NUVEX-147068 format. One line per field, with one value per residue: residue in one letter; residue number from 1; z, x, y of N, C-alpha, C, O, CB in turn. Coordinates in pm, 1 decimal, m for minus. Each point is the difference from the previous one (the first is absolute). Glycine has a CB too. Layout:
BEGIN
residuo: c(A, ...)
num: c(NUM, ...)
nup: c(Z, ...)
neast: c(X, ...)
nnorth: c(Y, ...)
caup: c(Z, ...)
caeast: c(X, ...)
canorth: c(Y, ...)
cup: c(Z, ...)
ceast: c(X, ...)
cnorth: c(Y, ...)
oup: c(Z, ...)
oeast: c(X, ...)
onorth: c(Y, ...)
cbup: c(Z, ...)
cbeast: c(X, ...)
cbnorth: c(Y, ...)
! end
This chain:
BEGIN
residuo: c(M, H, Y, I, T, T, K, Q, T, T, Y, T, E, P, N, G, G, R, D, N, I, V, N, L, P, P, T, I, I, F, P, I, G, H, L, I, E, F, F, L, A, L, K, T, P, A, K, L, L, S, Y, I, K, T, I, R, I, P, R, A, S, T, Y, H, K, E, I, T, N, I, F, N, N, S, Q, K, I, T)
num: c(1, 2, 3, 4, 5, 6, 7, 8, 9, 10, 11, 12, 13, 14, 15, 16, 17, 18, 19, 20, 21, 22, 23, 24, 25, 26, 27, 28, 29, 30, 31, 32, 33, 34, 35, 36, 37, 38, 39, 40, 41, 42, 43, 44, 45, 46, 47, 48, 49, 50, 51, 52, 53, 54, 55, 56, 57, 58, 59, 60, 61, 62, 63, 64, 65, 66, 67, 68, 69, 70, 71, 72, 73, 74, 75, 76, 77, 78)
nup: c(m230.8, 116.9, m127.0, m274.6, 4.4, 85.6, m201.8, m211.2, 86.1, 16.5, m267.6, m171.1, m161.2, m90.0, m236.5, m22.3, 312.8, m53.3, m213.7, m259.3, 247.1, m225.5, 301.0, m185.6, 156.0, 244.9, m184.1, 184.2, 128.5, 99.1, 253.6, m99.2, 90.3, 238.2, 137.9, 36.4, 144.2, 201.6, 125.0, 56.0, 198.2, 200.8, 67.4, 15.2, 80.5, m10.6, m311.8, m128.6, m108.3, m47.4, m192.1, m138.7, m54.0, m115.9, m249.2, m50.0, 184.2, m186.2, 294.5, 168.5, 177.4, m166.5, 36.0, 306.2, 52.5, m174.6, 160.0, 316.2, m53.7, m90.5, 226.0, 192.8, m137.7, 49.2, 324.4, 25.4, m147.9, 196.9)
neast: c(m770.6, 327.3, m19.8, m8.7, 229.3, 201.8, m82.1, 28.4, 311.3, 111.7, m61.0, 96.0, 336.6, m15.5, m236.0, 167.3, m34.5, 246.1, m276.4, 42.4, m251.0, m151.6, m45.8, m271.5, m73.3, m16.6, m176.4, m200.0, 225.8, 263.7, m79.2, m81.0, 286.8, 3.7, m257.2, 125.5, 256.9, m157.9, m138.2, 263.1, 158.1, m282.7, m84.9, 230.2, 333.2, m71.2, m101.1, 241.5, 159.6, m295.6, m38.4, 232.6, m34.7, m288.0, 111.7, 257.4, 177.5, 229.2, 70.3, m275.9, 221.4, 46.7, m304.6, m16.4, 213.8, m169.2, m260.3, 105.1, 111.9, m275.1, m158.9, 165.7, m5.3, m272.8, 3.4, 175.4, m258.7, m231.8)
nnorth: c(1972.5, m98.9, m308.7, 97.0, 183.9, m187.5, m215.7, 187.4, 65.1, m271.8, m58.1, 278.6, m113.3, 297.2, m126.0, m252.9, m138.6, m138.3, m68.4, 255.7, 33.7, 240.9, 30.4, m26.1, 288.6, m160.6, m158.1, 183.3, m249.4, 202.6, m136.4, m289.2, m34.2, 187.1, m134.4, m285.2, 132.1, 157.6, m262.5, m175.2, 230.3, 38.5, m337.3, m191.1, 169.3, m322.5, 76.0, 181.0, m270.4, m123.5, 251.8, m30.0, m318.9, 73.8, 193.5, m231.7, 216.2, m144.9, m130.1, m158.5, 87.5, 274.6, 69.4, m25.0, 177.6, 200.1, m2.0, 24.7, 252.8, 126.5, m78.7, 167.4, 275.5, 42.7, m18.3, 275.6, 189.6, m45.0)
caup: c(m133.8, m8.0, m39.2, m148.7, m59.1, 11.2, m91.9, m152.4, m30.4, 2.8, m105.6, m145.9, m49.4, m87.5, m125.2, m68.9, 101.4, m29.2, m60.3, m94.9, 28.7, 21.1, 98.9, m51.2, 108.5, 69.7, m43.3, 116.3, 83.5, 41.3, 146.2, 58.1, 32.2, 115.1, 100.2, 62.1, 74.0, 123.8, 88.4, 45.5, 89.1, 110.1, 66.7, m0.8, m73.6, m20.0, m122.4, m97.1, m103.0, m70.3, m94.7, m107.4, m70.1, m51.4, m132.9, m91.8, m28.9, m1.9, 122.4, 95.4, 135.1, m21.0, m8.6, 144.2, 83.3, m51.2, 20.8, 133.3, 29.3, m15.7, 74.6, 132.5, m40.3, m20.4, 121.2, 104.6, m37.4, 30.4)
caeast: c(21.0, 138.6, 39.1, m19.1, 93.4, 146.3, 12.4, m4.5, 123.5, 100.2, m1.7, m25.7, 124.8, m19.6, m24.9, 129.1, 67.2, 93.7, m65.9, m62.6, m147.3, m45.4, m120.3, m123.4, m88.7, m87.9, m138.0, m108.8, 11.9, 136.5, 38.1, m60.6, 114.5, 66.0, m88.8, m3.7, 126.2, m22.3, m89.3, 61.3, 121.7, m42.9, m77.4, 54.2, 126.3, 42.6, m43.7, 31.0, 78.8, m67.7, m60.7, 81.5, 38.4, m107.1, m16.9, 101.8, 86.7, 167.8, 71.2, m95.0, 40.4, 62.4, m120.1, m50.3, 88.4, m14.9, m110.4, m14.2, 76.2, m70.2, m108.1, 42.0, 31.7, m121.2, m65.5, 85.6, m38.2, m133.0)
canorth: c(64.4, 26.0, m115.4, m5.8, 98.9, m40.2, m105.6, 35.5, 54.0, m98.6, m92.3, 62.6, 37.8, 104.2, m77.2, m75.7, m73.2, m105.7, m105.5, 76.3, m3.0, 135.0, m7.1, 41.3, 36.1, m93.8, m19.9, 6.6, m110.7, 20.7, m39.2, m141.4, m72.3, 49.4, 0.5, m142.1, m15.9, 75.2, m50.4, m128.6, 34.7, 73.6, m91.6, m140.9, m11.1, m130.4, m29.8, 82.5, m72.5, m107.1, 72.6, 34.2, m102.9, m47.0, 83.8, m19.6, 116.8, m47.5, 36.6, 18.7, 40.5, 132.1, 89.1, 11.4, 100.2, 150.4, 33.9, 5.3, 122.0, 109.7, m15.5, 31.8, 144.8, 75.6, m10.5, 84.3, 141.4, 28.6)
cup: c(m5.5, m36.0, m156.7, m70.2, 15.7, m66.9, m149.4, m40.1, m2.0, m111.7, m141.7, m32.5, m96.0, m149.0, m85.9, 117.2, m46.6, m79.3, m121.0, 5.2, m6.5, 92.5, m53.9, 118.7, 76.8, m49.5, 145.4, 87.1, 51.9, 156.0, 61.8, 56.7, 129.8, 122.4, 70.9, 88.4, 127.9, 121.4, 54.9, 87.5, 117.4, 73.1, 38.9, m56.7, m20.8, m149.6, m127.9, m86.6, m59.7, m115.3, m121.6, m70.7, m82.2, m138.5, m84.1, m33.4, 12.0, 130.6, 104.8, 137.9, m18.4, m9.9, 131.0, 97.6, m67.4, 33.5, 157.5, 44.9, m33.4, 69.9, 143.7, m7.4, 0.9, 121.5, 100.1, m34.0, 47.9, 153.5)
ceast: c(166.3, 75.5, 13.6, 82.4, 135.9, 38.9, 10.8, 142.5, 128.3, 19.8, m10.2, 152.8, m27.1, m22.2, 116.0, 58.1, 92.3, m75.8, m67.4, m147.4, m64.9, m101.8, m109.3, m78.8, m69.0, m131.1, m99.3, 10.3, 140.0, 35.0, m44.2, 103.0, 68.1, m96.4, m6.8, 133.0, m0.2, m100.1, 70.3, 131.1, m51.7, m84.8, 61.0, 132.8, 61.2, m45.3, 35.8, 107.4, m75.2, m70.5, 74.3, 42.4, m116.2, m26.9, 117.9, 94.1, 140.6, 73.6, m101.7, 41.0, 55.9, m123.9, m89.6, 74.8, m16.9, m121.1, m27.8, 49.5, m79.8, m110.2, 31.8, 33.9, m108.5, m87.6, 62.9, m46.2, m126.3, m13.6)
cnorth: c(35.9, m122.3, m11.8, 89.7, m21.3, m129.7, 27.5, 71.4, m84.2, m77.6, 69.6, 66.1, 99.4, m87.0, m63.4, m69.4, m113.4, m109.9, 62.8, m8.0, 139.8, m7.5, 85.5, 87.6, m90.3, m2.7, 16.5, m133.3, m15.8, m60.2, m120.8, m94.1, 52.8, m5.0, m144.5, m35.4, 73.8, m76.1, m133.1, 30.5, 68.6, m116.1, m147.5, 2.0, m144.7, m51.3, 80.0, m79.7, m112.9, 57.2, 19.6, m106.6, m29.7, 85.8, m8.0, 109.8, m55.5, 26.6, 29.6, 43.5, 136.9, 96.4, 19.9, 69.1, 141.3, 65.4, 15.9, 131.5, 131.0, 34.5, 67.5, 138.2, 85.8, 15.8, 108.2, 149.8, 51.3, m0.7)
oup: c(m108.0, m61.3, m54.9, m97.8, m94.3, m60.0, m70.4, m98.1, m83.7, m42.9, m101.0, 76.2, m41.2, m25.2, m35.8, m25.3, m121.0, m65.2, m63.5, m104.2, 71.6, 2.0, m53.0, 114.4, m63.0, m39.7, 116.1, 108.1, 59.9, 30.2, 113.9, 111.5, 96.4, 111.1, 121.9, 105.4, 104.8, 118.5, 120.1, 85.3, 97.6, 120.7, 112.8, m105.1, m93.6, m64.9, m108.4, m120.6, m115.8, m106.2, m112.0, m119.9, m119.5, m96.8, m112.4, m113.0, 92.9, 62.0, 44.7, 62.7, 70.9, 79.6, 29.0, 76.3, 71.4, 50.1, 35.3, 59.3, 77.5, 15.7, 47.7, 84.5, 71.2, 8.7, 87.9, 85.7, 32.2, 52.5)
oeast: c(57.5, 105.8, 107.6, 61.4, 76.2, 107.1, 86.6, 66.8, 89.3, 114.8, 1.3, 62.0, m115.9, 49.1, 99.0, 25.1, 18.9, 69.6, m73.6, m64.3, 53.2, m86.2, 19.1, 40.0, m34.8, m59.0, 40.6, m58.6, 34.1, 78.7, 35.2, m13.7, 25.2, 49.5, m5.2, 1.2, 36.0, 33.1, m6.9, 35.1, 75.0, 22.7, m6.2, 15.4, 77.5, 75.1, m49.3, m24.8, 25.9, 0.1, m38.1, 18.5, 20.4, m49.9, 2.8, 43.4, 41.0, m34.5, 6.1, m60.9, m52.1, m12.8, m48.4, m60.3, m30.6, 10.0, m76.7, m67.8, m8.8, m30.4, m68.0, m54.1, 1.2, m79.0, m65.7, m6.3, m6.6, m109.0)
onorth: c(13.5, 14.3, m23.3, m42.7, 21.3, m9.0, m51.9, m32.8, 13.5, m11.6, m70.3, 74.2, 4.9, m110.0, 63.8, m117.8, m12.7, m77.9, m75.6, m11.9, 84.8, m87.9, 109.5, m21.2, m99.8, 100.4, 5.4, 7.5, m102.0, m89.7, m30.7, m50.3, m72.3, m19.0, m16.5, m63.6, m53.7, m5.8, m26.3, m81.5, 0.6, m9.1, m48.7, m62.3, m19.7, m72.8, m31.4, m2.7, m33.0, m62.1, m33.9, 21.2, m21.5, m57.3, 50.1, 22.5, m69.6, 100.5, 114.6, 86.7, 86.0, 93.0, 109.4, 75.4, 95.5, 112.0, 89.6, 83.9, 95.2, 118.2, 90.8, 71.3, 100.4, 94.0, 55.9, 88.2, 118.6, 22.8)
cbup: c(98.4, 222.4, 267.6, 128.8, 126.3, 270.8, 239.7, 104.8, 170.4, 250.7, 265.4, m43.3, 82.7, 181.7, 35.7, m167.9, 255.5, 277.3, 281.1, m26.2, 75.8, m214.7, 256.8, m282.4, m54.9, 225.7, m340.0, m260.4, m181.5, m195.0, m89.2, m283.9, m342.0, m260.0, m248.9, m317.3, m314.0, m288.9, m244.4, m303.5, m286.9, m236.2, m234.0, 82.4, 186.4, 331.2, 250.0, 264.9, 232.9, 310.3, 283.9, 226.9, 282.8, 341.9, 223.3, 36.4, m3.9, m310.7, m170.6, m192.4, 15.2, m206.6, m268.4, m119.6, m2.9, m231.3, m261.3, m40.3, m124.4, m188.7, m187.2, m25.4, m202.8, m234.8, m135.9, m71.4, m219.8, m274.6)
cbeast: c(m327.8, m132.3, m209.2, m279.2, m234.2, m108.0, m202.9, m343.9, m201.3, m153.8, m105.7, m356.4, 221.1, 108.8, m284.2, 38.3, m210.0, 70.3, 43.5, 258.0, m13.6, 143.6, 128.0, m43.3, 17.4, 182.8, 46.7, m112.6, m217.3, m88.5, m34.3, m164.5, m0.5, 98.0, m119.4, m147.9, 79.7, 0.4, m204.7, m128.6, 85.7, m22.1, m168.4, m235.8, m39.2, m88.9, m109.9, m36.3, 177.2, m25.3, m70.1, 43.3, 143.2, m33.2, m146.9, m193.1, m207.3, 52.3, 189.9, m47.1, 100.9, 235.0, 49.3, m31.9, 214.7, 119.3, 27.7, 84.3, 221.0, 112.4, m0.1, 133.9, 163.1, 89.7, 14.1, 234.0, 128.8, 28.6)
cbnorth: c(96.6, 163.4, m56.8, m19.6, 123.1, 126.4, m55.4, 70.6, 168.1, 9.5, m94.3, m5.8, m214.3, 309.0, 87.0, 293.3, 73.1, 131.1, m58.2, m15.8, m285.5, 164.2, m144.4, m199.3, 263.4, m70.8, m184.1, 139.3, m1.0, 309.9, 246.0, 60.2, 23.6, 166.4, 206.8, m12.6, 25.1, 222.3, 137.9, m42.0, 23.5, 265.8, 182.7, m38.2, 247.4, 35.4, m50.6, 217.4, 93.2, m70.3, 129.0, 155.6, m57.1, m23.1, 109.4, m172.4, 251.1, m39.8, m23.4, m242.4, m322.3, m185.2, m185.6, m267.0, m282.9, m166.4, m192.9, m325.6, m229.0, m147.7, m307.9, m294.1, m175.7, m171.5, m311.2, m259.9, m155.5, m121.9)
! end
């Protein structure tokens, strides 16, 4: 759970932000994408980058490094 909250905090900008995006409240399916990334990072880290590229996240390598750091830091806390 710490992984999801840390990731959400990391990527949420104040309303307006530099891209002028308004943050809406999370929906019921909100954590599913985070849980998929968490599971891959936990069980098969070698497949995480491939998954990120498959779902077409921009700057996949950078995003992979960022969420890997978030994952590793969240594992140190528990």
